[in-house]
All heavy atoms as an XYZ file, in Angstrom:
925
protein
N      54.808    -27.980    -58.600
C      53.993    -26.816    -59.001
C      52.563    -27.282    -59.297
O      51.606    -26.592    -58.992
C      54.606    -26.139    -60.190
C      53.751    -25.006    -60.734
S      54.843    -23.673    -61.109
C      53.663    -22.458    -61.588
N      52.454    -28.460    -59.895
C      51.099    -28.909    -60.265
C      50.252    -29.172    -59.023
O      49.101    -28.869    -59.049
C      51.206    -30.214    -61.090
N      50.865    -29.642    -57.992
C      50.054    -29.938    -56.776
C      49.559    -28.619    -56.138
O      48.474    -28.613    -55.548
C      50.898    -30.730    -55.727
O      52.019    -30.016    -55.291
N      50.319    -27.548    -56.321
C      49.848    -26.285    -55.796
C      48.544    -25.852    -56.537
O      47.612    -25.395    -55.893
C      50.931    -25.173    -56.022
O      52.093    -25.602    -55.330
C      50.447    -23.839    -55.494
N      48.524    -26.037    -57.843
C      47.307    -25.697    -58.624
C      46.129    -26.585    -58.092
O      45.049    -26.080    -57.930
C      47.514    -25.937    -60.091
C      48.635    -25.069    -60.728
C      48.082    -23.743    -61.003
C      49.142    -22.876    -61.714
N      48.929    -21.498    -61.770
N      46.360    -27.828    -57.887
C      45.298    -28.706    -57.445
C      44.831    -28.275    -56.078
O      43.626    -28.242    -55.841
C      45.801    -30.147    -57.399
O      46.229    -30.499    -58.746
C      44.703    -31.100    -57.005
N      45.749    -27.954    -55.188
C      45.353    -27.543    -53.835
C      44.531    -26.268    -53.869
O      43.620    -26.149    -53.127
C      46.624    -27.349    -52.943
C      47.231    -28.671    -52.561
O      46.579    -29.676    -52.587
N      48.497    -28.611    -52.172
N      44.895    -25.370    -54.737
C      44.114    -24.110    -54.871
C      42.718    -24.476    -55.306
O      41.745    -23.924    -54.809
C      44.786    -23.143    -55.905
C      46.021    -22.526    -55.409
C      46.697    -21.698    -56.458
O      46.082    -21.392    -57.492
O      47.880    -21.369    -56.272
N      42.569    -25.370    -56.238
C      41.251    -25.759    -56.708
C      40.483    -26.400    -55.567
O      39.319    -26.112    -55.365
C      41.342    -26.685    -57.921
C      39.972    -27.097    -58.426
C      39.193    -26.245    -59.120
C      39.515    -28.382    -58.107
C      37.923    -26.596    -59.565
C      38.242    -28.765    -58.568
C      37.481    -27.868    -59.250
N      41.107    -27.305    -54.823
C      40.460    -28.010    -53.758
C      39.945    -27.028    -52.705
O      38.871    -27.148    -52.182
C      41.397    -29.045    -53.053
C      41.646    -30.240    -53.948
C      42.636    -31.147    -53.324
O      43.182    -30.906    -52.233
N      42.945    -32.217    -54.007
N      40.711    -25.986    -52.429
C      40.325    -25.002    -51.485
C      39.203    -24.090    -52.007
O      38.446    -23.533    -51.226
C      41.541    -24.094    -51.125
C      42.531    -24.883    -50.354
O      42.252    -25.916    -49.719
O      43.744    -24.385    -50.362
N      39.105    -23.965    -53.303
C      38.058    -23.091    -53.906
C      36.684    -23.821    -53.937
O      35.687    -23.129    -53.864
C      38.440    -22.709    -55.321
C      39.720    -21.860    -55.405
S      39.522    -20.241    -54.591
C      38.334    -19.484    -55.676
N      36.645    -25.107    -54.019
C      35.360    -25.752    -54.184
C      34.445    -25.545    -52.986
O      33.276    -25.198    -53.189
C      35.602    -27.283    -54.403
C      34.601    -28.014    -55.178
C      34.237    -27.358    -56.527
C      35.045    -29.458    -55.494
N      34.903    -25.681    -51.718
C      34.013    -25.389    -50.598
C      33.519    -23.904    -50.611
O      32.359    -23.673    -50.301
C      34.842    -25.662    -49.367
C      35.879    -26.615    -49.869
C      36.184    -26.231    -51.252
N      34.397    -23.004    -50.979
C      34.007    -21.616    -51.047
C      32.896    -21.449    -52.145
O      31.948    -20.733    -51.908
C      35.200    -20.688    -51.342
C      34.846    -19.228    -51.392
S      36.232    -18.206    -51.949
C      36.229    -18.521    -53.657
N      33.101    -22.074    -53.252
C      32.068    -22.025    -54.339
C      30.767    -22.601    -53.862
O      29.711    -22.074    -54.108
C      32.563    -22.764    -55.542
C      33.702    -22.110    -56.295
S      34.353    -23.124    -57.604
C      32.973    -23.330    -58.694
N      30.836    -23.712    -53.126
C      29.642    -24.345    -52.593
C      28.874    -23.410    -51.661
O      27.667    -23.253    -51.742
C      29.982    -25.636    -51.909
N      29.635    -22.734    -50.770
C      28.987    -21.824    -49.817
C      28.432    -20.613    -50.552
O      27.341    -20.137    -50.215
C      30.036    -21.341    -48.791
C      30.323    -22.389    -47.808
O      29.562    -23.340    -47.526
N      31.566    -22.342    -47.244
N      29.094    -20.105    -51.565
C      28.697    -18.918    -52.261
C      27.511    -19.185    -53.188
O      26.556    -18.473    -53.257
C      29.812    -18.292    -53.026
C      29.468    -17.035    -53.789
C      30.689    -16.425    -54.453
C      30.275    -15.164    -55.154
N      31.391    -14.565    -55.864
N      27.581    -20.307    -53.936
C      26.562    -20.615    -54.992
C      25.464    -21.496    -54.538
O      24.464    -21.599    -55.226
C      27.327    -21.291    -56.183
C      28.447    -20.489    -56.828
C      29.193    -21.374    -57.870
C      27.919    -19.255    -57.467
N      25.678    -22.197    -53.417
C      24.629    -23.191    -53.035
C      24.835    -24.454    -53.829
O      25.622    -24.527    -54.780
N      24.079    -25.491    -53.495
C      24.244    -26.751    -54.110
C      23.931    -26.749    -55.623
O      24.753    -27.233    -56.417
N      22.830    -26.117    -55.986
C      22.512    -26.086    -57.469
C      23.512    -25.237    -58.257
O      23.887    -25.689    -59.350
C      21.078    -25.487    -57.607
C      19.990    -26.418    -57.133
O      20.230    -27.650    -57.020
O      18.846    -25.900    -56.966
N      23.918    -24.165    -57.682
C      24.901    -23.351    -58.365
C      26.242    -24.056    -58.526
O      26.911    -23.935    -59.562
N      26.671    -24.773    -57.522
C      27.928    -25.451    -57.615
C      27.845    -26.549    -58.673
O      28.752    -26.724    -59.495
C      28.275    -26.147    -56.238
C      29.527    -26.987    -56.219
C      30.772    -26.144    -56.596
C      29.707    -27.653    -54.884
N      26.751    -27.307    -58.731
C      26.605    -28.341    -59.736
C      26.597    -27.706    -61.074
O      27.230    -28.208    -62.064
C      25.306    -29.169    -59.511
C      25.381    -29.937    -58.165
C      25.055    -30.094    -60.705
C      26.522    -30.944    -58.117
N      25.960    -26.575    -61.265
C      25.947    -25.851    -62.557
C      27.405    -25.483    -62.958
O      27.764    -25.662    -64.103
C      25.056    -24.618    -62.468
C      24.686    -24.018    -63.727
C      23.566    -22.939    -63.633
N      23.544    -22.151    -62.391
C      22.630    -22.340    -61.384
N      21.727    -23.285    -61.496
N      22.682    -21.545    -60.327
N      28.189    -24.989    -61.994
C      29.551    -24.619    -62.339
C      30.426    -25.804    -62.660
O      31.286    -25.759    -63.527
C      30.189    -23.806    -61.187
C      29.655    -22.370    -61.078
C      29.849    -21.610    -62.369
O      30.977    -21.607    -62.942
O      28.850    -20.973    -62.835
N      30.167    -26.902    -61.952
C      30.930    -28.137    -62.250
C      30.534    -28.591    -63.676
O      31.402    -29.041    -64.438
C      30.561    -29.265    -61.260
C      31.243    -29.075    -59.881
C      30.773    -30.148    -58.940
C      32.776    -29.036    -59.962
N      29.297    -28.500    -64.061
C      28.828    -28.856    -65.412
C      29.528    -27.940    -66.423
O      29.923    -28.435    -67.496
C      27.313    -28.778    -65.526
S      26.470    -30.078    -64.591
N      29.654    -26.702    -66.096
C      30.394    -25.759    -66.993
C      31.804    -26.164    -67.148
O      32.392    -26.128    -68.241
C      30.307    -24.318    -66.476
C      28.926    -23.768    -66.643
O      28.069    -24.178    -67.431
N      28.629    -22.708    -65.840
N      32.434    -26.573    -66.043
C      33.864    -27.049    -66.060
C      33.961    -28.314    -66.943
O      34.910    -28.435    -67.739
N      33.014    -29.196    -66.810
C      32.969    -30.391    -67.617
C      32.926    -30.040    -69.106
O      33.683    -30.573    -69.967
C      31.769    -31.295    -67.247
C      31.629    -32.497    -68.127
C      32.418    -33.634    -67.945
C      30.688    -32.490    -69.168
C      32.271    -34.709    -68.810
C      30.557    -33.559    -69.991
C      31.352    -34.681    -69.843
N      32.054    -29.114    -69.419
C      31.841    -28.680    -70.818
C      33.168    -28.093    -71.397
O      33.445    -28.306    -72.595
C      30.697    -27.690    -70.962
N      33.903    -27.356    -70.576
C      35.197    -26.838    -71.029
C      36.197    -27.913    -71.367
O      37.021    -27.726    -72.273
C      35.780    -25.932    -69.955
C      35.193    -24.585    -69.749
C      35.836    -23.905    -68.518
C      35.351    -23.696    -70.969
N      36.180    -28.988    -70.657
C      37.178    -30.080    -70.807
C      36.814    -31.181    -71.720
O      37.651    -31.935    -72.144
C      37.544    -30.644    -69.391
C      38.182    -29.698    -68.405
C      38.289    -30.302    -67.064
C      39.513    -29.193    -68.946
N      35.527    -31.310    -72.053
C      35.106    -32.511    -72.786
C      35.424    -32.429    -74.244
O      35.596    -31.351    -74.884
C      33.612    -32.703    -72.647
C      32.710    -31.765    -73.444
S      30.988    -32.319    -73.306
C      30.268    -31.199    -74.472
N      35.483    -33.622    -74.861
C      35.647    -33.714    -76.281
C      34.237    -33.475    -76.894
O      33.281    -34.186    -76.557
C      36.106    -35.167    -76.637
C      36.232    -35.423    -78.130
O      35.197    -35.259    -78.814
O      37.307    -35.833    -78.527
N      34.112    -32.473    -77.727
C      32.815    -32.051    -78.227
C      32.164    -33.164    -79.086
O      30.888    -33.315    -79.044
C      32.957    -30.851    -79.150
C      33.571    -29.650    -78.394
C      32.524    -28.831    -77.684
N      33.117    -27.665    -77.090
C      33.155    -27.470    -75.728
N      32.687    -28.350    -74.949
N      33.768    -26.417    -75.263
N      32.910    -33.943    -79.768
C      32.317    -35.007    -80.571
C      31.886    -36.208    -79.739
O      30.820    -36.817    -80.060
C      33.308    -35.480    -81.640
C      33.658    -34.397    -82.659
O      32.796    -33.546    -82.908
O      34.817    -34.379    -83.185
N      32.605    -36.515    -78.696
C      32.278    -37.729    -77.891
C      31.423    -37.378    -76.687
O      30.793    -38.337    -76.161
C      33.590    -38.400    -77.473
C      34.429    -38.925    -78.661
C      35.720    -39.506    -78.216
C      36.512    -39.976    -79.395
N      37.835    -40.496    -79.017
N      31.383    -36.136    -76.229
C      30.544    -35.826    -75.111
C      31.111    -36.266    -73.781
O      30.384    -36.283    -72.761
N      32.382    -36.660    -73.722
C      33.048    -37.046    -72.487
C      34.445    -36.422    -72.458
O      34.948    -35.901    -73.445
C      33.215    -38.610    -72.428
C      31.863    -39.292    -72.322
C      33.988    -39.159    -73.576
N      35.047    -36.454    -71.283
C      36.419    -36.012    -71.162
C      37.367    -37.124    -71.471
O      37.330    -38.169    -70.784
C      36.739    -35.406    -69.770
C      35.838    -34.199    -69.467
C      38.185    -35.073    -69.616
C      35.916    -33.720    -68.039
N      38.137    -36.961    -72.525
C      39.155    -37.977    -72.896
C      40.534    -37.448    -72.515
O      40.678    -36.264    -72.166
C      39.104    -38.202    -74.456
O      39.501    -37.009    -75.072
C      37.768    -38.695    -74.840
N      41.540    -38.313    -72.580
C      42.869    -37.884    -72.338
C      43.258    -36.697    -73.221
O      43.765    -35.696    -72.810
C      43.889    -39.024    -72.444
C      45.314    -38.516    -72.443
C      45.859    -38.135    -71.251
C      46.076    -38.409    -73.582
C      47.170    -37.680    -71.174
C      47.382    -37.941    -73.585
C      47.927    -37.571    -72.373
N      42.911    -36.840    -74.509
C      43.243    -35.817    -75.481
C      42.549    -34.484    -75.174
O      43.160    -33.438    -75.269
C      42.895    -36.323    -76.889
C      43.753    -37.466    -77.390
C      43.265    -38.844    -76.844
O      42.146    -38.973    -76.301
O      44.079    -39.760    -76.967
N      41.281    -34.558    -74.820
C      40.560    -33.295    -74.552
C      41.019    -32.704    -73.254
O      41.085    -31.445    -73.153
C      39.024    -33.521    -74.530
O      38.618    -34.287    -73.419
N      41.369    -33.499    -72.291
C      41.888    -32.979    -71.039
C      43.217    -32.309    -71.261
O      43.482    -31.197    -70.760
C      42.060    -34.116    -70.005
C      42.509    -33.746    -68.599
C      41.562    -32.665    -67.964
C      42.600    -34.970    -67.715
N      44.090    -32.944    -72.058
C      45.415    -32.360    -72.303
C      45.299    -31.076    -73.105
O      45.897    -30.062    -72.814
C      46.256    -33.353    -73.106
C      47.665    -32.882    -73.309
C      48.536    -33.966    -73.888
C      49.932    -33.456    -74.089
N      50.907    -34.525    -74.328
N      44.380    -31.059    -74.104
C      44.192    -29.891    -74.951
C      43.626    -28.713    -74.166
O      43.974    -27.554    -74.343
C      43.260    -30.283    -76.083
C      42.903    -29.138    -77.004
C      41.947    -29.618    -78.086
C      41.366    -28.461    -78.850
N      40.270    -28.868    -79.744
N      42.653    -28.990    -73.260
C      41.913    -27.911    -72.611
C      42.336    -27.648    -71.153
O      41.730    -26.742    -70.543
C      40.401    -28.303    -72.633
C      39.856    -28.428    -74.060
O      40.187    -27.542    -74.881
N      39.087    -29.421    -74.344
N      43.250    -28.366    -70.623
C      43.656    -28.211    -69.237
C      44.199    -26.818    -68.934
O      44.015    -26.356    -67.799
C      44.665    -29.271    -68.819
O      45.815    -29.219    -69.577
N      44.790    -26.120    -69.900
C      45.286    -24.798    -69.651
C      44.148    -23.799    -69.273
O      44.378    -22.870    -68.573
C      45.996    -24.317    -70.899
N      42.938    -24.115    -69.713
C      41.774    -23.259    -69.373
C      41.553    -23.220    -67.893
O      41.014    -22.279    -67.370
C      40.539    -23.759    -70.089
C      40.550    -23.740    -71.619
C      39.292    -24.406    -72.159
C      40.607    -22.280    -72.109
N      42.002    -24.286    -67.147
C      41.822    -24.361    -65.744
C      43.162    -24.103    -65.003
O      43.251    -24.382    -63.810
C      41.246    -25.652    -65.321
C      39.839    -25.977    -65.910
C      39.389    -27.385    -65.489
C      38.846    -24.957    -65.455
N      44.188    -23.674    -65.704
C      45.478    -23.431    -65.088
C      46.266    -24.668    -64.851
O      47.147    -24.703    -63.953
N      45.993    -25.768    -65.567
C      46.641    -27.034    -65.272
C      47.624    -27.415    -66.432
O      47.925    -28.553    -66.636
C      45.573    -28.159    -65.173
C      44.581    -27.965    -64.071
C      43.526    -29.043    -64.117
C      45.244    -27.911    -62.700
N      48.071    -26.395    -67.210
C      48.916    -26.690    -68.320
C      50.248    -27.323    -67.971
O      50.871    -27.907    -68.858
C      49.145    -25.392    -69.107
C      49.931    -24.297    -68.410
C      49.046    -23.401    -67.605
O      47.881    -23.633    -67.380
N      49.616    -22.324    -67.085
N      50.703    -27.271    -66.765
C      51.976    -27.822    -66.351
C      51.897    -29.286    -65.921
O      52.929    -29.844    -65.569
C      52.609    -26.985    -65.210
C      52.946    -25.619    -65.684
O      53.287    -25.375    -66.824
N      52.823    -24.621    -64.816
N      50.731    -29.889    -65.942
C      50.634    -31.287    -65.565
C      51.232    -32.156    -66.638
O      51.020    -31.918    -67.843
C      49.150    -31.673    -65.329
C      48.470    -31.072    -64.111
C      47.041    -31.497    -64.016
C      49.227    -31.368    -62.826
N      51.899    -33.186    -66.183
C      52.508    -34.146    -67.092
C      51.445    -35.116    -67.601
O      50.402    -35.275    -66.962
C      53.640    -34.933    -66.458
C      54.787    -34.063    -65.946
C      55.917    -34.924    -65.362
N      55.529    -36.044    -64.559
C      55.346    -36.030    -63.270
N      55.591    -34.940    -62.578
N      54.996    -37.124    -62.624
N      51.697    -35.797    -68.715
C      50.770    -36.790    -69.258
C      50.364    -37.812    -68.196
O      49.221    -38.206    -68.117
C      51.291    -37.465    -70.479
C      51.382    -36.533    -71.684
O      50.901    -35.408    -71.596
O      51.911    -36.992    -72.734
N      51.362    -38.243    -67.417
C      51.068    -39.268    -66.366
C      50.056    -38.749    -65.351
O      49.232    -39.546    -64.875
C      52.367    -39.716    -65.695
C      53.407    -40.351    -66.575
C      54.211    -39.332    -67.377
O      54.391    -38.182    -66.905
O      54.671    -39.724    -68.463
N      50.201    -37.454    -65.007
C      49.273    -36.916    -64.025
C      47.877    -36.749    -64.589
O      46.901    -37.009    -63.909
C      49.783    -35.521    -63.567
C      51.092    -35.630    -62.792
C      51.749    -34.238    -62.540
O      51.930    -33.446    -63.465
O      52.070    -33.980    -61.367
N      47.799    -36.361    -65.855
C      46.475    -36.298    -66.497
C      45.830    -37.661    -66.571
O      44.627    -37.847    -66.332
C      46.628    -35.666    -67.916
C      47.091    -34.243    -67.962
C      47.325    -33.805    -69.409
C      46.082    -33.274    -67.309
N      46.598    -38.670    -66.962
C      46.084    -40.051    -67.034
C      45.630    -40.547    -65.678
O      44.628    -41.254    -65.531
C      47.166    -41.021    -67.637
C      47.315    -40.906    -69.108
S      45.829    -41.205    -70.061
C      45.449    -42.887    -69.667
N      46.382    -40.167    -64.650
C      46.010    -40.534    -63.269
C      44.692    -39.932    -62.879
O      43.843    -40.595    -62.280
C      47.122    -40.113    -62.306
O      46.772    -40.436    -60.995
N      44.472    -38.636    -63.282
C      43.172    -38.009    -62.990
C      42.056    -38.750    -63.667
O      41.040    -39.043    -63.063
C      43.178    -36.558    -63.429
C      44.063    -35.618    -62.606
S      44.164    -33.969    -63.344
C      42.498    -33.444    -63.241
N      42.266    -39.092    -64.918
C      41.191    -39.853    -65.707
C      40.949    -41.204    -65.031
O      39.793    -41.562    -64.850
C      41.652    -39.996    -67.122
C      41.424    -38.855    -68.081
C      41.990    -39.182    -69.465
C      39.941    -38.503    -68.181
N      42.000    -41.891    -64.703
C      41.844    -43.231    -64.110
C      41.156    -43.151    -62.792
O      40.270    -44.026    -62.497
C      43.217    -43.855    -63.892
O      43.829    -44.086    -65.131
N      41.442    -42.178    -61.976
C      40.825    -42.032    -60.652
C      39.333    -41.793    -60.786
O      38.553    -42.262    -59.957
C      41.496    -40.960    -59.851
C      41.003    -40.901    -58.431
C      41.794    -39.919    -57.536
O      42.891    -39.554    -57.903
O      41.185    -39.469    -56.505
N      38.966    -41.027    -61.744
C      37.532    -40.684    -61.880
C      36.715    -41.628    -62.745
O      35.481    -41.570    -62.727
N      37.384    -42.464    -63.508
C      36.686    -43.364    -64.440
C      36.043    -44.520    -63.699
O      36.597    -45.552    -63.604
C      37.698    -43.834    -65.513
C      37.050    -44.678    -66.597
O      35.856    -44.716    -66.681
O      37.815    -45.364    -67.312
N      34.803    -44.362    -63.322
C      34.103    -45.378    -62.522
C      33.602    -46.582    -63.371
O      33.517    -47.646    -62.900
C      32.938    -44.753    -61.789
C      33.317    -43.608    -60.819
C      32.043    -42.974    -60.226
C      34.245    -44.074    -59.745
N      33.339    -46.299    -64.631
C      32.790    -47.364    -65.464
C      33.792    -48.053    -66.356
O      33.489    -48.955    -67.124
C      31.584    -46.889    -66.290
C      31.965    -45.827    -67.320
O      33.141    -45.558    -67.556
N      30.966    -45.220    -67.920
N      35.099    -47.598    -66.261
C      36.181    -48.266    -66.973
C      36.238    -48.038    -68.456
O      36.925    -48.796    -69.142
N      35.606    -46.998    -68.976
C      35.617    -46.769    -70.433
C      36.785    -45.886    -70.877
O      36.899    -45.574    -72.042
C      34.284    -46.200    -70.906
C      33.983    -44.809    -70.391
O      34.801    -44.240    -69.526
O      32.965    -44.238    -70.776
N      37.642    -45.479    -69.922
C      38.793    -44.659    -70.283
C      38.527    -43.168    -70.428
O      39.406    -42.409    -70.839
N      37.345    -42.737    -70.076
C      36.931    -41.362    -70.200
C      36.066    -41.020    -69.015
O      35.656    -41.850    -68.256
C      36.194    -41.097    -71.504
N      35.797    -39.686    -68.812
C      34.956    -39.237    -67.775
C      33.639    -38.679    -68.346
O      33.701    -37.737    -69.173
C      35.586    -38.139    -66.951
C      36.875    -38.435    -66.201
C      37.394    -37.207    -65.463
C      36.691    -39.609    -65.241
N      32.495    -39.232    -67.949
C      31.231    -38.613    -68.296
C      30.988    -37.497    -67.259
O      31.747    -37.304    -66.311
C      30.113    -39.628    -68.408
C      29.798    -40.337    -67.130
O      30.005    -39.823    -65.986
O      29.351    -41.502    -67.211
N      29.895    -36.794    -67.430
C      29.607    -35.640    -66.563
C      29.469    -36.075    -65.100
O      29.995    -35.389    -64.215
C      28.324    -34.964    -67.042
C      28.108    -33.639    -66.380
C      27.002    -32.826    -67.063
O      26.134    -33.385    -67.701
N      27.062    -31.553    -66.911
N      28.796    -37.183    -64.822
C      28.630    -37.609    -63.447
C      29.960    -38.020    -62.805
O      30.245    -37.654    -61.662
C      27.618    -38.769    -63.355
C      27.388    -39.285    -61.967
S      26.675    -37.996    -60.849
C      25.058    -37.832    -61.564
N      30.750    -38.752    -63.576
C      32.095    -39.120    -63.054
C      32.931    -37.935    -62.755
O      33.656    -37.913    -61.756
C      32.769    -40.040    -64.103
C      32.165    -41.383    -64.210
C      32.785    -42.204    -65.354
O      33.123    -41.584    -66.396
O      32.949    -43.447    -65.224
N      32.874    -36.937    -63.601
C      33.642    -35.721    -63.373
C      33.195    -34.997    -62.100
O      34.005    -34.594    -61.280
C      33.493    -34.745    -64.576
C      34.146    -33.408    -64.378
C      35.504    -33.299    -64.515
C      33.358    -32.282    -64.104
C      36.098    -32.027    -64.362
C      33.974    -31.011    -63.898
C      35.322    -30.938    -64.032
N      31.882    -34.882    -61.902
C      31.371    -34.224    -60.672
C      31.737    -35.005    -59.440
O      32.181    -34.421    -58.423
C      29.873    -34.046    -60.781
S      29.387    -32.765    -62.021
N      31.637    -36.314    -59.497
C      31.986    -37.144    -58.347
C      33.471    -36.948    -58.071
O      33.916    -36.810    -56.891
C      31.656    -38.644    -58.599
C      32.309    -39.548    -57.575
C      30.166    -38.792    -58.659
N      34.342    -36.969    -59.083
C      35.754    -36.803    -58.890
C      36.078    -35.435    -58.235
O      36.881    -35.365    -57.353
C      36.499    -36.897    -60.241
C      38.039    -36.702    -60.187
C      38.678    -37.745    -59.336
C      38.607    -36.718    -61.568
N      35.421    -34.370    -58.668
C      35.674    -33.033    -58.097
C      35.335    -33.039    -56.617
O      36.052    -32.478    -55.807
C      34.881    -31.982    -58.841
C      35.326    -31.739    -60.259
S      37.033    -31.215    -60.439
C      37.818    -32.744    -60.861
N      34.229    -33.702    -56.203
C      33.879    -33.804    -54.794
C      34.925    -34.570    -54.018
O      35.317    -34.272    -52.933
C      32.496    -34.348    -54.630
C      31.431    -33.320    -54.667
C      30.897    -32.909    -55.889
C      30.955    -32.697    -53.511
C      29.925    -31.955    -55.951
C      29.976    -31.726    -53.564
C      29.423    -31.376    -54.762
N      35.352    -35.695    -54.635
C      36.326    -36.598    -53.976
C      37.680    -35.885    -53.770
O      38.376    -36.129    -52.837
C      36.534    -37.837    -54.778
C      35.375    -38.854    -54.602
C      35.551    -40.111    -55.399
N      36.855    -40.661    -55.314
C      37.455    -41.298    -56.251
N      36.905    -41.414    -57.440
N      38.639    -41.836    -56.131
N      38.008    -34.992    -54.687
C      39.282    -34.266    -54.596
C      39.254    -33.125    -53.595
O      40.242    -32.504    -53.364
C      39.689    -33.703    -55.984
C      40.092    -34.764    -56.999
C      40.377    -34.131    -58.364
C      41.296    -35.602    -56.557
N      38.069    -32.811    -53.088
C      37.942    -31.769    -52.104
C      37.683    -32.355    -50.711
O      36.522    -32.599    -50.399
C      36.832    -30.820    -52.522
O      36.625    -29.795    -51.539
N      38.697    -32.558    -49.941
C      38.497    -33.171    -48.569
C      37.468    -32.391    -47.713
O      36.754    -32.996    -46.989
C      39.915    -33.139    -47.958
C      40.847    -33.038    -49.117
C      40.090    -32.249    -50.196
N      37.552    -31.069    -47.797
C      36.649    -30.261    -46.946
C      35.188    -30.516    -47.329
O      34.317    -30.654    -46.467
C      37.010    -28.776    -47.093
C      36.223    -27.926    -46.094
C      36.675    -26.470    -46.170
O      37.838    -26.174    -46.480
O      35.798    -25.614    -45.869
N      34.921    -30.553    -48.624
C      33.506    -30.841    -49.054
C      33.115    -32.248    -48.650
O      31.959    -32.469    -48.254
C      33.388    -30.697    -50.570
C      33.003    -29.316    -51.095
C      32.826    -29.375    -52.618
C      31.803    -28.754    -50.459
N      33.995    -33.209    -48.734
C      33.716    -34.561    -48.300
C      33.358    -34.602    -46.881
O      32.418    -35.284    -46.418
C      34.848    -35.544    -48.664
C      34.982    -35.826    -50.141
S      33.503    -36.550    -50.871
C      33.513    -38.169    -50.062
N      34.167    -33.884    -46.028
C      33.907    -33.849    -44.610
C      32.558    -33.224    -44.302
O      31.767    -33.728    -43.519
C      34.971    -33.004    -43.882
C      36.125    -33.822    -43.391
C      37.109    -32.909    -42.656
O      36.734    -31.955    -41.969
O      38.296    -33.187    -42.750
N      32.234    -32.093    -44.980
C      30.943    -31.435    -44.773
C      29.794    -32.382    -45.173
O      28.789    -32.457    -44.487
C      30.900    -30.130    -45.610
C      31.694    -29.044    -45.025
C      31.670    -27.760    -45.898
O      30.737    -27.626    -46.725
O      32.611    -26.953    -45.776
N      29.959    -33.098    -46.303
C      28.934    -33.980    -46.712
C      28.700    -35.148    -45.711
O      27.608    -35.521    -45.385
C      29.305    -34.577    -48.084
O      29.379    -33.596    -49.048
N      29.821    -35.664    -45.177
C      29.723    -36.750    -44.193
C      29.055    -36.231    -42.937
O      28.212    -36.938    -42.361
C      31.121    -37.286    -43.883
C      31.733    -38.117    -44.979
C      33.210    -38.457    -44.742
O      33.751    -38.104    -43.676
O      33.758    -39.095    -45.617
N      29.385    -35.033    -42.501
C      28.733    -34.444    -41.281
C      27.249    -34.245    -41.524
O      26.462    -34.600    -40.627
C      29.406    -33.124    -40.936
C      30.800    -33.219    -40.471
O      31.241    -34.342    -40.160
O      31.517    -32.207    -40.481
N      26.861    -33.765    -42.675
C      25.435    -33.578    -42.963
C      24.734    -34.882    -43.003
O      23.617    -35.018    -42.527
C      25.276    -32.791    -44.297
C      25.626    -31.304    -44.312
C      25.592    -30.764    -45.700
C      24.708    -30.551    -43.315
N      25.347    -35.879    -43.595
C      24.746    -37.207    -43.671
C      24.575    -37.783    -42.267
O      23.512    -38.319    -41.958
C      25.571    -38.144    -44.542
C      25.064    -39.594    -44.621
C      23.676    -39.675    -45.231
C      26.020    -40.439    -45.445
N      25.578    -37.690    -41.439
C      25.507    -38.171    -40.115
C      24.397    -37.442    -39.325
O      23.602    -38.116    -38.618
C      26.875    -37.977    -39.374
C      26.885    -38.630    -37.997
C      28.229    -38.526    -37.332
O      29.268    -38.524    -38.079
O      28.275    -38.462    -36.104
N      24.277    -36.172    -39.457
C      23.235    -35.401    -38.785
C      21.817    -35.913    -39.224
O      20.934    -36.076    -38.424
C      23.396    -33.913    -38.946
C      24.530    -33.344    -38.139
S      24.860    -31.546    -38.347
C      23.630    -30.888    -39.370
N      21.716    -36.094    -40.556
C      20.409    -36.481    -41.050
C      20.066    -37.904    -40.579
O      18.897    -38.145    -40.215
C      20.434    -36.470    -42.619
N      21.052    -38.789    -40.514
C      20.797    -40.113    -40.065
C      20.435    -40.125    -38.522
O      19.513    -40.820    -38.127
C      21.985    -41.020    -40.291
C      22.284    -41.361    -41.780
C      23.622    -42.119    -41.881
C      21.134    -42.190    -42.314
N      21.104    -39.301    -37.779
C      20.780    -39.208    -36.354
C      19.366    -38.632    -36.148
O      18.640    -39.135    -35.329
C      21.825    -38.327    -35.609
C      23.170    -38.964    -35.451
C      24.149    -38.034    -34.818
O      23.924    -36.854    -34.582
N      25.370    -38.563    -34.567
N      19.025    -37.658    -36.882
C      17.681    -37.085    -36.829
C      16.617    -38.127    -37.205
O      15.638    -38.271    -36.540
C      17.546    -35.864    -37.782
C      16.202    -35.259    -37.809
N      15.739    -34.523    -36.696
C      15.259    -35.283    -38.716
C      14.489    -34.153    -37.013
N      14.189    -34.581    -38.216
N      16.874    -38.881    -38.257
C      15.940    -39.950    -38.752
C      15.809    -41.029    -37.635
O      14.755    -41.499    -37.386
C      16.394    -40.501    -40.033
C      15.442    -41.423    -40.673
C      14.118    -40.817    -41.066
O      14.058    -39.632    -41.317
O      13.117    -41.587    -41.131
N      16.963    -41.375    -37.079
C      16.940    -42.455    -36.048
C      16.149    -42.012    -34.830
O      15.343    -42.750    -34.301
C      18.413    -42.798    -35.679
C      18.479    -43.822    -34.569
C      18.173    -45.183    -34.881
C      18.849    -43.534    -33.285
C      18.237    -46.138    -33.942
C      18.873    -44.508    -32.323
C      18.593    -45.844    -32.608
N      16.319    -40.757    -34.398
C      15.535    -40.235    -33.276
C      14.107    -40.198    -33.601
O      13.244    -40.514    -32.784
C      16.030    -38.810    -32.868
C      17.321    -38.789    -32.113
C      17.662    -37.378    -31.753
C      19.037    -37.324    -31.023
N      19.396    -35.937    -30.710
N      13.741    -39.788    -34.831
C      12.339    -39.678    -35.215
C      11.690    -41.078    -35.221
O      10.545    -41.231    -34.809
C      12.193    -38.996    -36.555
N      12.414    -42.048    -35.710
C      11.887    -43.362    -35.745
C      11.801    -44.034    -34.388
O      10.933    -44.876    -34.155
C      12.727    -44.260    -36.690
C      12.477    -43.927    -38.139
O      11.430    -43.461    -38.498
N      13.470    -44.224    -38.998
N      12.671    -43.691    -33.461
C      12.661    -44.327    -32.136
C      11.619    -43.754    -31.216
O      11.198    -44.364    -30.284
C      14.080    -44.182    -31.468
O      14.341    -42.827    -31.201
N      11.065    -42.545    -31.562
C      10.012    -41.968    -30.744
C       8.626    -42.374    -31.212
O       7.634    -41.995    -30.597
C      10.095    -40.445    -30.731
O      10.009    -39.970    -32.073
C      11.379    -39.984    -30.078
N       8.534    -43.138    -32.291
C       7.222    -43.550    -32.812
C       6.723    -44.768    -32.111
O       7.254    -45.587    -31.618
C       7.328    -43.841    -34.322
C       7.559    -42.605    -35.106
C       7.576    -42.898    -36.607
N       7.978    -41.687    -37.276
C       8.414    -41.648    -38.506
N       8.410    -42.742    -39.242
N       8.747    -40.511    -39.077
């Protein structure tokens, strides 16, 4: 059941990006971070994730699954997610957004390569 909730979220992120644009999506991700973070520490901890996960419909996740989410996103190894780590994790969890980003990067690089080769 938990994977269904995650898949629904993954499917929603590209739709949100298309509807809100880049700035709007980042703003919404920041709002999501604020919902999940520990107010005193300013980061998402295991405790704050467990306490607030129901706000995102993730109340059925086991402790091991929550710890796995934290571990996957914890780039600096401090055991918590700061705002940037959270946003990066959300993008990584959305294969469709990652594909779109890779396609846009490839197009930009090809355009830049063509522009430089004609000089």
